[in-house]
GURO-693525 format. One record per residue (C-alpha): x, y, z; residue number from 0; residue in three letters. Coordinates in Angstrom, 2 decimals. Layout:
REM residues N
> px_py_pz_k_r
> X_Y_Z_NUM_ALA;
...
END
This chain:
REM residues 380
> px_py_pz_k_r
> 98.75_67.14_122.41_0_MET;
> 101.36_67.80_125.09_1_GLN;
> 100.13_69.99_127.93_2_SER;
> 103.06_72.34_127.51_3_THR;
> 104.03_74.01_124.27_4_VAL;
> 105.56_71.34_122.09_5_VAL;
> 108.74_71.76_120.12_6_LYS;
> 108.47_74.65_117.73_7_LYS;
> 107.95_73.92_114.12_8_ILE;
> 111.35_75.16_112.99_9_PHE;
> 113.65_74.02_115.79_10_GLY;
> 113.62_70.22_115.54_11_LYS;
> 116.31_67.81_114.44_12_SER;
> 115.66_65.93_111.20_13_LEU;
> 114.16_62.78_112.63_14_ARG;
> 111.99_61.74_109.69_15_LYS;
> 113.01_62.09_106.08_16_LYS;
> 109.63_62.38_104.39_17_ILE;
> 110.18_63.89_100.97_18_CYS;
> 107.03_63.42_98.95_19_ALA;
> 104.01_65.65_99.57_20_TRP;
> 101.60_62.84_98.78_21_THR;
> 103.23_60.50_101.25_22_LEU;
> 103.24_63.10_103.99_23_ILE;
> 99.67_64.19_103.41_24_PHE;
> 98.34_60.63_103.38_25_SER;
> 100.31_59.58_106.43_26_SER;
> 99.38_62.50_108.69_27_VAL;
> 95.69_62.32_107.89_28_THR;
> 95.31_58.82_109.27_29_CYS;
> 93.76_58.71_112.71_30_GLY;
> 91.98_62.06_112.84_31_PHE;
> 89.29_63.85_110.94_32_GLU;
> 90.40_66.68_108.69_33_ILE;
> 88.48_69.88_109.34_34_CYS;
> 86.60_71.66_106.60_35_ALA;
> 88.43_74.64_105.10_36_ALA;
> 88.38_77.51_107.58_37_ALA;
> 88.96_81.17_106.78_38_GLY;
> 88.44_84.73_107.94_39_TYR;
> 85.20_85.21_109.88_40_GLY;
> 84.64_81.52_110.69_41_ASP;
> 84.14_80.40_114.27_42_SER;
> 83.73_77.23_116.28_43_GLY;
> 85.61_74.27_117.70_44_ALA;
> 87.59_73.67_114.51_45_GLU;
> 88.99_77.19_114.63_46_VAL;
> 89.93_76.67_118.30_47_SER;
> 91.84_73.55_117.27_48_GLU;
> 93.65_75.50_114.56_49_ILE;
> 94.58_78.22_117.06_50_GLN;
> 95.81_75.62_119.55_51_THR;
> 98.05_74.04_116.91_52_CYS;
> 99.39_77.43_115.84_53_LEU;
> 100.13_78.30_119.49_54_THR;
> 102.07_75.06_119.85_55_ALA;
> 104.25_76.11_116.92_56_GLN;
> 104.97_79.56_118.35_57_GLY;
> 103.07_81.28_115.54_58_LEU;
> 99.97_82.51_117.39_59_TYR;
> 99.87_84.44_120.64_60_TYR;
> 96.21_85.42_120.87_61_GLY;
> 93.34_83.92_122.83_62_ALA;
> 92.00_80.47_121.90_63_ILE;
> 88.58_81.99_121.26_64_ASP;
> 87.42_79.98_118.26_65_GLY;
> 87.19_83.05_116.01_66_TYR;
> 89.18_83.18_112.78_67_TYR;
> 90.29_86.81_112.80_68_GLY;
> 93.36_88.71_111.59_69_ASP;
> 95.79_87.13_114.06_70_ALA;
> 94.76_83.60_113.08_71_THR;
> 94.87_84.35_109.35_72_ALA;
> 98.33_85.97_109.66_73_ASN;
> 99.66_82.96_111.60_74_ALA;
> 98.32_80.58_108.95_75_ILE;
> 100.01_82.69_106.24_76_ARG;
> 103.32_82.46_108.09_77_ASP;
> 102.95_78.68_108.39_78_PHE;
> 102.04_78.31_104.72_79_GLN;
> 104.91_80.54_103.56_80_SER;
> 107.39_78.59_105.62_81_ALA;
> 106.51_75.21_104.10_82_ILE;
> 105.90_76.35_100.53_83_GLY;
> 102.11_76.33_100.40_84_LEU;
> 100.18_79.22_98.80_85_PRO;
> 100.10_81.85_101.58_86_ALA;
> 96.40_82.70_101.33_87_ASN;
> 95.58_82.60_105.06_88_GLY;
> 92.94_79.87_104.55_89_ILE;
> 93.36_76.70_106.58_90_CYS;
> 92.40_74.13_103.95_91_ASP;
> 92.71_70.34_104.29_92_ASP;
> 96.40_70.17_103.38_93_LYS;
> 97.36_73.10_105.62_94_THR;
> 95.45_71.69_108.57_95_PHE;
> 96.80_68.18_108.12_96_ALA;
> 100.40_69.38_108.20_97_LEU;
> 99.77_71.89_110.99_98_LEU;
> 98.04_69.28_113.14_99_HIS;
> 100.77_66.70_112.53_100_ALA;
> 103.51_69.20_113.38_101_ALA;
> 101.75_70.29_116.57_102_ALA;
> 101.35_66.68_117.71_103_TYR;
> 105.00_66.01_116.83_104_ASP;
> 104.01_63.41_114.25_105_GLU;
> 106.26_64.80_111.51_106_ILE;
> 109.35_66.96_111.26_107_ASP;
> 108.09_69.93_109.29_108_ILE;
> 111.57_71.07_108.30_109_THR;
> 111.61_68.25_105.74_110_THR;
> 109.08_70.26_103.73_111_LEU;
> 111.28_73.30_103.49_112_MET;
> 114.06_74.13_101.08_113_ARG;
> 117.33_72.27_101.13_114_GLY;
> 119.07_75.04_103.07_115_ASP;
> 116.22_75.38_105.58_116_ALA;
> 118.65_75.50_108.49_117_SER;
> 120.05_78.77_107.13_118_ASN;
> 116.65_80.45_106.94_119_TYR;
> 115.23_82.73_109.60_120_LEU;
> 111.54_82.00_109.91_121_LYS;
> 108.42_82.78_111.96_122_PRO;
> 108.84_81.08_115.30_123_GLY;
> 112.64_81.47_115.38_124_ASP;
> 114.34_83.44_118.13_125_SER;
> 117.82_84.51_119.16_126_GLY;
> 120.62_86.82_118.17_127_GLU;
> 120.31_86.21_114.42_128_ARG;
> 116.67_87.27_114.52_129_VAL;
> 117.57_90.29_116.63_130_LYS;
> 120.21_91.35_114.10_131_GLU;
> 117.68_90.96_111.28_132_LEU;
> 115.19_93.12_113.18_133_GLN;
> 117.82_95.81_113.82_134_ARG;
> 118.49_95.92_110.08_135_ARG;
> 114.79_96.13_109.20_136_LEU;
> 114.32_98.95_111.73_137_ILE;
> 117.38_100.79_110.39_138_GLU;
> 116.02_100.65_106.84_139_LEU;
> 112.48_101.63_107.87_140_GLY;
> 110.77_98.29_107.27_141_TYR;
> 109.92_97.64_110.90_142_MET;
> 109.04_99.74_113.93_143_VAL;
> 109.55_99.03_117.62_144_GLY;
> 112.46_97.20_119.22_145_THR;
> 114.60_94.23_118.23_146_ALA;
> 113.40_91.59_120.69_147_ASP;
> 114.87_88.56_118.92_148_GLY;
> 111.48_86.90_118.26_149_ILE;
> 110.48_86.32_114.62_150_TYR;
> 106.95_87.68_114.99_151_SER;
> 104.31_88.56_112.38_152_SER;
> 105.66_92.15_112.42_153_ALA;
> 109.11_90.83_111.50_154_THR;
> 107.63_88.68_108.75_155_SER;
> 105.68_91.67_107.39_156_MET;
> 108.85_93.78_107.36_157_GLY;
> 110.70_91.09_105.43_158_VAL;
> 107.83_90.79_102.94_159_ARG;
> 107.80_94.55_102.36_160_SER;
> 111.54_94.55_101.75_161_PHE;
> 111.28_91.59_99.38_162_GLN;
> 108.52_93.32_97.41_163_ALA;
> 110.59_96.49_97.01_164_ASP;
> 113.60_94.58_95.69_165_TYR;
> 111.78_92.06_93.48_166_PHE;
> 112.65_89.05_95.63_167_LEU;
> 110.33_86.11_96.27_168_LYS;
> 107.75_87.44_98.74_169_ILE;
> 107.48_84.74_101.40_170_ASP;
> 108.40_86.48_104.67_171_GLY;
> 111.38_84.14_105.14_172_LEU;
> 114.88_85.52_105.44_173_CYS;
> 117.16_83.28_103.42_174_GLY;
> 120.57_84.00_101.97_175_SER;
> 119.23_85.99_98.99_176_GLU;
> 117.09_88.28_101.17_177_THR;
> 119.80_88.62_103.80_178_LEU;
> 122.47_89.49_101.22_179_ASN;
> 120.22_92.16_99.74_180_LYS;
> 119.43_93.56_103.19_181_LEU;
> 123.12_93.92_103.87_182_ASN;
> 123.90_95.46_100.49_183_SER;
> 121.53_98.44_100.66_184_VAL;
> 121.82_101.46_102.89_185_ASN;
> 119.50_104.13_104.24_186_SER;
> 120.28_106.57_101.44_187_SER;
> 119.32_103.91_98.86_188_ASP;
> 116.00_103.43_100.65_189_ILE;
> 115.38_107.17_100.82_190_ALA;
> 116.09_107.58_97.10_191_ALA;
> 113.86_104.63_96.27_192_LYS;
> 111.02_105.90_98.47_193_ASP;
> 111.22_109.37_96.98_194_SER;
> 110.62_108.07_93.46_195_ASN;
> 108.39_105.03_93.95_196_PHE;
> 104.66_105.67_94.36_197_ALA;
> 102.24_103.19_95.89_198_GLU;
> 98.51_103.78_95.42_199_ILE;
> 97.62_106.74_97.61_200_GLY;
> 101.17_108.13_97.75_201_SER;
> 101.80_111.82_97.33_202_ILE;
> 102.51_112.08_93.60_203_ILE;
> 105.24_114.46_92.40_204_ARG;
> 107.11_114.95_89.14_205_LYS;
> 109.34_112.03_88.06_206_ASP;
> 107.70_109.52_90.42_207_MET;
> 106.88_106.07_89.08_208_ARG;
> 104.69_103.22_90.20_209_GLY;
> 101.11_102.04_90.67_210_PRO;
> 100.19_105.23_92.52_211_GLY;
> 100.92_107.27_89.39_212_VAL;
> 98.88_104.87_87.27_213_VAL;
> 95.94_105.29_89.67_214_ASP;
> 96.05_109.10_89.45_215_VAL;
> 96.52_109.09_85.67_216_GLN;
> 93.47_106.83_85.23_217_LYS;
> 91.35_109.17_87.35_218_LYS;
> 92.52_112.18_85.35_219_LEU;
> 91.83_110.37_82.06_220_ILE;
> 88.32_109.45_83.23_221_ALA;
> 87.63_113.09_84.10_222_LEU;
> 89.05_114.42_80.82_223_GLY;
> 92.13_116.17_82.21_224_TYR;
> 94.79_113.83_80.81_225_PHE;
> 95.02_112.53_77.25_226_SER;
> 98.13_110.42_77.58_227_GLY;
> 98.52_106.79_78.62_228_LYS;
> 98.41_105.62_82.23_229_ALA;
> 102.03_104.45_82.05_230_ASP;
> 102.94_105.00_85.70_231_GLY;
> 105.42_107.84_85.09_232_TYR;
> 104.64_111.34_86.36_233_CYS;
> 106.01_113.37_83.47_234_ASP;
> 105.40_117.03_82.59_235_ASP;
> 102.09_116.19_80.91_236_ALA;
> 100.85_114.43_84.07_237_THR;
> 101.94_117.35_86.24_238_VAL;
> 100.11_119.78_83.93_239_ASP;
> 96.97_117.61_84.11_240_ALA;
> 97.11_117.64_87.92_241_ILE;
> 97.54_121.44_87.87_242_LYS;
> 94.58_121.90_85.54_243_ASN;
> 92.41_119.68_87.71_244_PHE;
> 93.46_121.52_90.86_245_GLN;
> 92.77_124.93_89.33_246_ALA;
> 89.32_123.82_88.17_247_ALA;
> 88.43_122.61_91.66_248_ASN;
> 89.60_125.48_93.82_249_GLY;
> 92.88_123.93_94.88_250_ILE;
> 96.25_125.66_94.63_251_GLU;
> 97.70_124.36_91.31_252_PRO;
> 100.97_122.92_92.59_253_THR;
> 101.05_119.89_90.31_254_GLY;
> 101.47_117.68_93.38_255_VAL;
> 98.67_115.17_94.05_256_CYS;
> 98.26_115.20_97.82_257_GLU;
> 95.42_114.76_100.30_258_ILE;
> 93.27_117.66_99.06_259_MET;
> 93.64_116.64_95.43_260_THR;
> 92.87_113.00_96.22_261_TYR;
> 89.70_114.03_98.02_262_ALA;
> 88.66_116.19_95.07_263_ALA;
> 89.38_113.38_92.59_264_LEU;
> 87.17_111.02_94.60_265_GLU;
> 84.32_113.52_94.94_266_ASN;
> 84.35_114.69_91.32_267_VAL;
> 84.78_111.16_89.96_268_GLN;
> 81.65_109.96_91.74_269_TYR;
> 79.62_113.11_91.11_270_GLY;
> 79.58_114.16_94.75_271_GLU;
> 80.86_117.68_94.32_272_ARG;
> 78.28_120.13_95.65_273_ASP;
> 77.98_123.47_97.49_274_ALA;
> 79.17_121.87_100.71_275_GLU;
> 82.30_120.61_98.93_276_TRP;
> 83.00_124.08_97.55_277_GLU;
> 82.72_125.51_101.05_278_LYS;
> 85.03_122.90_102.54_279_SER;
> 87.93_123.44_100.13_280_VAL;
> 89.60_126.18_102.18_281_GLU;
> 88.78_124.45_105.47_282_GLU;
> 90.12_121.03_104.52_283_PHE;
> 92.62_119.79_107.15_284_PRO;
> 96.32_119.92_106.39_285_LYS;
> 98.46_116.84_106.93_286_PHE;
> 101.79_116.68_108.72_287_GLU;
> 103.16_113.38_107.40_288_ARG;
> 102.28_110.16_105.61_289_THR;
> 102.68_106.61_106.85_290_LEU;
> 102.73_103.26_105.05_291_TYR;
> 100.61_100.68_106.85_292_VAL;
> 99.16_97.24_106.36_293_GLU;
> 95.41_97.82_106.59_294_ALA;
> 92.71_95.31_107.43_295_THR;
> 89.03_95.92_108.10_296_ALA;
> 86.41_95.06_110.71_297_TYR;
> 82.89_95.96_111.83_298_SER;
> 80.73_95.69_114.94_299_SER;
> 78.95_92.82_113.19_300_GLN;
> 82.04_90.62_113.32_301_ASP;
> 81.51_87.60_115.62_302_PRO;
> 83.18_88.02_118.98_303_GLY;
> 83.89_91.74_118.66_304_LEU;
> 82.45_94.39_120.94_305_GLY;
> 80.23_97.24_119.87_306_LYS;
> 82.45_99.95_121.36_307_PHE;
> 86.04_101.12_120.87_308_THR;
> 88.78_101.24_123.49_309_ALA;
> 87.81_104.87_124.11_310_ARG;
> 84.14_104.02_124.55_311_GLY;
> 82.75_105.14_121.18_312_ASN;
> 80.52_103.02_118.90_313_PRO;
> 82.42_100.97_116.31_314_VAL;
> 81.57_102.20_112.81_315_GLY;
> 82.84_104.00_109.77_316_ARG;
> 85.34_106.72_110.66_317_GLY;
> 87.10_104.64_113.35_318_ILE;
> 90.44_102.87_113.06_319_ILE;
> 92.20_100.51_115.43_320_SER;
> 95.92_101.26_115.87_321_VAL;
> 99.07_100.51_117.80_322_ASP;
> 99.24_103.59_120.08_323_PRO;
> 103.04_103.42_120.00_324_ASN;
> 102.89_104.23_116.28_325_VAL;
> 99.67_106.27_115.98_326_ILE;
> 98.51_107.75_119.31_327_PRO;
> 94.83_107.38_120.16_328_LEU;
> 92.90_110.47_119.17_329_GLY;
> 94.98_111.07_116.03_330_THR;
> 93.01_112.07_112.95_331_ARG;
> 93.99_110.48_109.65_332_VAL;
> 92.91_110.56_106.03_333_TYR;
> 92.68_107.28_104.11_334_ILE;
> 92.43_107.56_100.30_335_PRO;
> 89.26_105.92_99.06_336_GLY;
> 87.80_105.83_102.57_337_TYR;
> 87.95_109.34_103.99_338_GLY;
> 88.76_110.84_107.35_339_GLU;
> 89.00_108.67_110.46_340_ALA;
> 90.14_108.85_114.06_341_ILE;
> 92.43_106.45_115.92_342_ALA;
> 90.01_105.29_118.60_343_ASP;
> 90.53_101.57_119.09_344_ASP;
> 93.24_98.99_119.77_345_ILE;
> 93.58_95.25_119.21_346_GLY;
> 95.82_92.37_120.20_347_GLY;
> 96.91_91.79_116.60_348_ALA;
> 97.45_95.50_115.85_349_ILE;
> 101.20_95.92_116.30_350_LYS;
> 103.58_98.25_114.48_351_GLY;
> 102.55_99.75_111.14_352_ASN;
> 99.21_97.95_111.09_353_VAL;
> 95.71_99.47_111.27_354_ILE;
> 92.23_97.96_111.30_355_ASP;
> 89.62_100.12_109.53_356_ILE;
> 86.05_100.07_110.82_357_ALA;
> 83.09_99.78_108.47_358_PHE;
> 79.37_99.77_109.22_359_ASP;
> 78.78_96.27_107.88_360_THR;
> 80.58_92.96_107.80_361_TYR;
> 80.21_92.83_103.99_362_GLU;
> 82.02_96.18_103.56_363_GLU;
> 84.86_94.99_105.79_364_ALA;
> 85.26_91.75_103.85_365_MET;
> 85.24_93.64_100.54_366_ALA;
> 88.12_95.83_101.75_367_PHE;
> 90.23_92.80_102.69_368_GLY;
> 93.91_93.44_103.39_369_ARG;
> 95.89_96.17_101.65_370_GLN;
> 99.20_98.00_101.99_371_THR;
> 98.35_101.70_101.78_372_ILE;
> 99.72_105.14_102.58_373_GLU;
> 97.67_107.16_105.05_374_ILE;
> 97.88_110.85_105.94_375_TYR;
> 98.32_112.02_109.52_376_ILE;
> 96.26_115.18_109.87_377_ILE;
> 97.79_118.18_111.63_378_SER;
> 95.92_119.55_114.62_379_GLU;
END
């Protein structure tokens, strides 16, 4: 491999016209040993090689530490999305073969992309077009920070979120279809959409629709407060069911499912309501705002991670790692299905609307995986 960063994966001229996957895969695997499939939590020399190849393509900016953490998995997803592989974040034989060949300048990876690849903005790209894309994502609320002109993982995540909201192919690449849609919507459209669409954990109000409403309706059905179908629409019957549940559990019956109601639904559903719960109802913290984030999970048992947070506290349940520019350290938050936590840690891969949630064991962290959720910022 060249001692300096080799040509980036998406900036080369079309030197080799290799069209068939089978031909490419067989040709690039000659002369080196393919690594075994690597994924989250793995470590060793093979992971270091993967990280080195990703760095050469401008997709990974972390340390070459041999640990397959969030930053490595995200970079692999970006690579896979760009060349049309399933974006699962696992570096299997095919992914590694193509990544290795691209890093060593053995193939021109753009031949694997769509016919209009030159018109796509992709991870690893930079320049004014990327900066304009970032400005648009920031304007519409799909990205935080500044437009620096570098197509980073935060940019890719913003594009994916936008694509999901507008039923486009979710690949993190900004082609003509995504770009046209970005330019055709405005802030008021986004606000109207956000006010009516409910993700899981969203504040649920009358006339909202989406998976968040389904989640609440299912909980109410299980507890005997709602006799309708979990159809994802918060109609009058759903509002009445929320009110009845709130009244029965010492909560002001507003018909709005917010942080206090979510906490009660969790406690009652799992039979954890007790005298202490009754006492805490009036003392439960109020929240000042909600925030959509991409949430991952970690524990002190993860290889290569320290036992203490950036503020010197033990890593464990109730701690989250944040970007202090988005959530200041010391901020208390409520996470539906998890509980209350404090922003006490930071991480190299934690940028923008991303949090890493601490668990007590590695198994719990792996079970959580990666989710897009709405969290509640608790008022002081």
